[in-house]
C-alpha positions as CSV (number, residue, x, y, z in Angstrom):
1,M,-99.0,59.6,-97.8
2,Y,-100.2,56.5,-96.1
3,Q,-96.8,54.8,-96.8
4,L,-94.9,57.6,-95.0
5,Y,-97.4,57.3,-92.1
6,D,-96.9,53.6,-91.9
7,L,-93.1,54.0,-92.1
8,S,-93.1,56.4,-89.2
9,I,-95.2,54.0,-87.1
10,Y,-92.7,51.2,-87.8
11,I,-89.8,53.4,-86.9
12,G,-91.5,54.4,-83.6
13,I,-92.2,50.8,-82.7
14,L,-88.6,49.9,-83.6
15,V,-87.3,52.7,-81.3
16,I,-89.6,51.5,-78.5
17,I,-88.3,48.0,-78.9
18,L,-84.7,49.1,-78.8
19,V,-85.3,51.1,-75.6
20,I,-87.0,48.1,-74.0
21,L,-84.2,45.8,-75.0
22,S,-81.5,48.2,-73.7
23,Q,-83.3,48.2,-70.3
24,A,-84.0,44.5,-70.4
25,I,-80.6,43.2,-71.5
26,K,-77.5,43.8,-69.3
27,I,-74.0,42.3,-69.7
28,L,-71.9,42.0,-66.6
29,R,-68.1,41.5,-66.5
30,E,-66.4,38.6,-64.6
31,Y,-65.8,40.7,-61.5
32,E,-69.3,42.3,-61.4
33,R,-72.6,41.1,-59.9
34,G,-76.1,42.5,-60.3
35,V,-78.4,42.7,-57.4
36,I,-82.0,42.5,-58.8
37,F,-85.0,44.1,-57.2
38,R,-88.5,43.3,-58.6
39,L,-91.2,45.8,-57.6
40,G,-89.0,46.7,-54.6
41,R,-88.4,43.1,-53.4
42,L,-85.0,41.5,-53.5
43,V,-84.7,38.8,-56.2
44,G,-81.1,38.0,-55.8
45,A,-77.6,38.6,-57.2
46,K,-76.9,37.5,-60.8
47,G,-73.9,37.5,-63.1
48,P,-71.5,37.5,-64.6
49,G,-72.6,37.3,-68.3
50,L,-75.9,38.1,-69.9
51,I,-78.8,39.3,-67.6
52,I,-82.4,39.6,-68.7
53,L,-84.6,42.1,-66.8
54,I,-88.2,42.9,-67.0
55,P,-88.5,46.5,-68.0
56,I,-90.1,48.9,-65.6
57,V,-90.6,46.0,-63.1
58,D,-86.9,45.1,-62.4
59,R,-84.1,47.3,-61.1
60,M,-80.5,46.3,-61.0
61,V,-77.7,47.6,-58.7
62,K,-74.3,46.8,-60.1
63,I,-71.6,45.7,-57.6
64,S,-67.9,45.2,-58.1
65,L,-66.2,42.2,-56.4
66,R,-62.6,43.6,-56.9
67,I,-60.5,44.7,-53.9
68,I,-60.9,48.3,-53.1
69,T,-57.9,50.3,-51.8
70,M,-58.9,53.3,-49.6
71,D,-56.7,55.8,-47.7
72,V,-57.8,56.4,-44.1
73,P,-57.4,60.1,-43.4
74,A,-54.8,61.0,-40.7
75,Q,-56.3,60.8,-37.2
76,E,-55.2,62.7,-34.1
77,V,-54.6,60.2,-31.3
78,I,-53.5,60.7,-27.7
79,T,-51.5,57.6,-26.7
80,K,-51.7,55.9,-23.4
81,D,-48.6,57.8,-22.2
82,T,-50.3,61.2,-23.3
83,V,-48.3,61.8,-26.4
84,P,-50.2,63.5,-29.3
85,V,-49.6,61.9,-32.6
86,K,-51.2,61.8,-36.1
87,V,-51.5,58.4,-37.8
88,N,-52.9,57.6,-41.2
89,A,-53.5,54.2,-42.7
90,V,-54.7,52.3,-45.8
91,I,-57.4,49.7,-45.9
92,Y,-58.0,46.9,-48.4
93,F,-61.4,45.3,-48.6
94,R,-63.9,43.7,-51.1
95,V,-67.5,42.7,-51.4
96,V,-68.1,39.0,-50.7
97,D,-71.9,39.2,-50.4
98,P,-73.4,41.6,-53.0
99,E,-76.9,41.3,-51.5
100,K,-75.9,42.4,-48.0
101,S,-73.7,45.2,-49.4
102,V,-76.8,46.7,-51.0
103,V,-79.6,45.9,-48.5
104,V,-78.0,46.1,-45.1
105,V,-75.9,49.3,-45.5
106,Q,-76.6,52.4,-47.6
107,N,-73.0,53.1,-48.8
108,F,-70.6,50.3,-47.8
109,V,-67.5,52.3,-49.0
110,N,-68.2,55.3,-46.8
111,A,-69.4,53.1,-43.9
112,T,-66.1,51.1,-44.0
113,S,-64.1,54.3,-44.1
114,Q,-65.8,55.6,-41.0
115,I,-65.5,52.4,-39.0
116,A,-61.8,52.3,-39.9
117,Q,-61.2,55.9,-38.6
118,T,-63.0,55.2,-35.3
119,T,-61.2,51.9,-34.8
120,L,-57.8,53.5,-35.6
121,R,-58.3,56.1,-32.9
122,S,-59.6,53.6,-30.4
123,V,-56.9,51.0,-30.8
124,L,-53.9,53.5,-30.9
125,G,-55.3,55.3,-27.9
126,Q,-54.7,52.2,-25.8
127,M,-51.1,51.9,-26.6
128,E,-47.9,53.7,-25.5
129,L,-45.7,55.5,-28.0
130,D,-43.0,52.9,-27.9
131,E,-45.5,50.2,-28.8
132,L,-46.9,52.3,-31.6
133,L,-43.5,52.6,-33.2
134,S,-42.1,49.1,-32.6
135,Q,-45.2,46.8,-32.9
136,R,-46.5,48.0,-36.2
137,E,-47.4,44.4,-37.4
138,K,-49.3,43.6,-34.3
139,I,-51.3,46.8,-34.6
140,N,-52.2,46.1,-38.2
141,Q,-53.5,42.7,-37.3
142,T,-55.6,44.1,-34.5
143,L,-57.1,46.8,-36.7
144,Q,-57.8,44.3,-39.5
145,K,-59.6,41.9,-37.1
146,I,-61.8,44.6,-35.5
147,V,-62.8,46.3,-38.7
148,D,-63.5,43.0,-40.3
149,E,-65.8,42.0,-37.5
150,H,-67.8,45.3,-37.9
151,T,-68.1,45.0,-41.7
152,D,-68.9,41.3,-41.8
153,P,-72.7,41.9,-41.4
154,W,-72.5,44.2,-44.5
155,G,-71.1,41.5,-46.7
156,I,-67.6,43.2,-46.7
157,K,-64.3,41.3,-46.1
158,V,-61.4,43.4,-44.9
159,T,-58.2,41.7,-46.1
160,A,-55.6,44.1,-44.6
161,V,-55.2,47.4,-42.7
162,E,-51.7,49.0,-42.8
163,T,-50.7,52.0,-40.8
164,K,-48.5,54.3,-43.0
165,D,-47.1,57.4,-41.3
166,V,-46.8,58.3,-37.6
167,E,-46.4,62.1,-37.3
168,L,-44.8,63.1,-33.9
169,P,-44.5,66.6,-32.3
170,E,-41.2,68.4,-33.0
171,G,-40.3,68.3,-29.3
172,M,-40.8,64.6,-29.1
173,K,-38.6,64.1,-32.3
174,R,-35.7,66.0,-30.7
175,A,-36.1,64.1,-27.4
176,M,-36.1,60.8,-29.3
177,A,-33.0,61.9,-31.3
178,K,-31.1,62.7,-28.1
179,Q,-32.2,59.4,-26.6
180,A,-30.9,57.6,-29.6
181,E,-27.6,59.4,-29.6
182,A,-27.1,58.6,-25.9
183,E,-27.9,55.0,-26.6
184,R,-25.3,54.9,-29.4
185,E,-22.7,56.5,-27.0
186,R,-23.5,53.9,-24.3
187,R,-23.1,51.0,-26.7
188,A,-19.8,52.5,-28.0
189,K,-18.4,52.8,-24.4
190,V,-19.6,49.2,-23.6
191,I,-17.9,47.9,-26.7
192,H,-14.7,49.8,-25.9
193,A,-14.7,48.5,-22.3
194,E,-15.2,45.0,-23.5
195,G,-12.3,45.4,-25.9
196,E,-10.1,46.7,-23.2
197,F,-11.1,43.8,-20.9
198,Q,-10.4,41.2,-23.6
199,A,-7.0,42.9,-24.4
200,S,-6.0,42.8,-20.7
201,E,-6.9,39.1,-20.5
202,K,-4.7,38.4,-23.5
203,L,-1.8,40.5,-21.9
204,V,-2.1,38.5,-18.7
205,E,-1.9,35.2,-20.7
206,A,1.1,36.5,-22.7
207,A,2.8,37.6,-19.5
208,D,2.3,34.2,-17.9
209,K,3.9,32.5,-20.9
210,M,6.8,34.9,-21.0
211,A,7.4,34.3,-17.3
212,K,7.6,30.6,-17.9
213,Q,10.0,31.1,-20.9
214,P,12.4,34.1,-20.2
215,A,13.9,33.7,-23.7
216,S,10.7,34.8,-25.3
217,I,11.1,38.3,-23.5
218,Q,14.3,38.9,-25.3
219,L,12.9,37.8,-28.6
220,R,10.0,40.2,-28.2
221,Y,12.5,42.9,-27.2
222,L,14.5,42.3,-30.4
223,Q,11.3,42.4,-32.4
224,T,10.4,45.7,-30.9
225,L,13.8,47.2,-31.7
226,T,13.3,46.1,-35.4
227,E,9.8,47.8,-35.5
228,V,11.2,51.0,-33.9
229,A,14.2,51.1,-36.3
230,V,11.8,51.4,-39.3
231,E,10.7,54.8,-38.0
232,K,12.7,57.8,-39.0
233,N,13.7,59.0,-35.6
234,S,16.9,60.8,-34.9
235,T,17.1,59.5,-31.3
236,I,15.8,56.3,-29.9
237,L,15.7,55.7,-26.2
238,F,15.0,52.2,-25.0
239,P,15.4,50.4,-21.7
240,L,17.7,47.4,-21.3
241,P,16.4,44.3,-19.5
242,L,18.4,43.6,-16.4
243,D,18.8,40.0,-17.5
244,L,20.7,41.2,-20.5
245,V,23.2,43.3,-18.8
246,K,23.5,41.2,-15.6
247,P,26.5,39.1,-17.0
248,F,28.4,42.2,-17.7
249,L,27.8,43.7,-14.3
250,E,28.9,40.5,-12.5
251,N,32.1,40.4,-14.6
252,Y,32.8,44.0,-13.8
253,I,32.3,43.4,-10.1
254,N,34.5,40.4,-10.0
255,K,37.3,42.2,-11.7
256,G,37.0,45.0,-9.2
257,S,37.3,42.7,-6.3
258,K,40.4,41.0,-7.7
259,I,42.2,44.4,-8.1
260,K,41.6,45.1,-4.5
């Protein structure tokens, strides 16, 4: 009877020791840090590896140092030129000071999300629609700088902020499509006009050379006849150069004058 009683006591003591050890011994991974509070006072951040705590006296808050990727919900923004748009983004940040991330701010993830949303609305509201669509890289850098300045006292480092989608009203989409179509037509007309201008310059140069060498005109004329003969036409009408028939005309006129 006494042996069973002693055994139960030993088992109870063993259980208490295991519970105390489970509370006293903590193992942190390479990317984790433990912020230790002793009787409510900050002791510091420890880790990685084996951490020894004083049961009941110490309390540990585990913090991850890995980069956190968080979507910023779509924000309704009125641009500087009074165009309503919806813009969402993604923010990349990580904890660089575990102590500040626990002591200074209650929930650093939620706080970073809120500051990112307000900054997104504030920055985009100061820009026109064309800037918003064309200067995406500049906007991202501005957002990252502002959000990082706000979160730095919390021990948070914002590595990047990227705007994802810009949702425009349907009427604005149609107007932009018409504008783009008109711009393409304008470019096509300009290119066509430039081509005509260059072709006219080349024709003037060719005419000047042919005027200096009349034989080249006849060669070009014969080449044209060869190209036309390839086509399957029943009738071909072509003009004769005056220089080509001039000797025959002079001979005919001279014979007529002799008969008289």
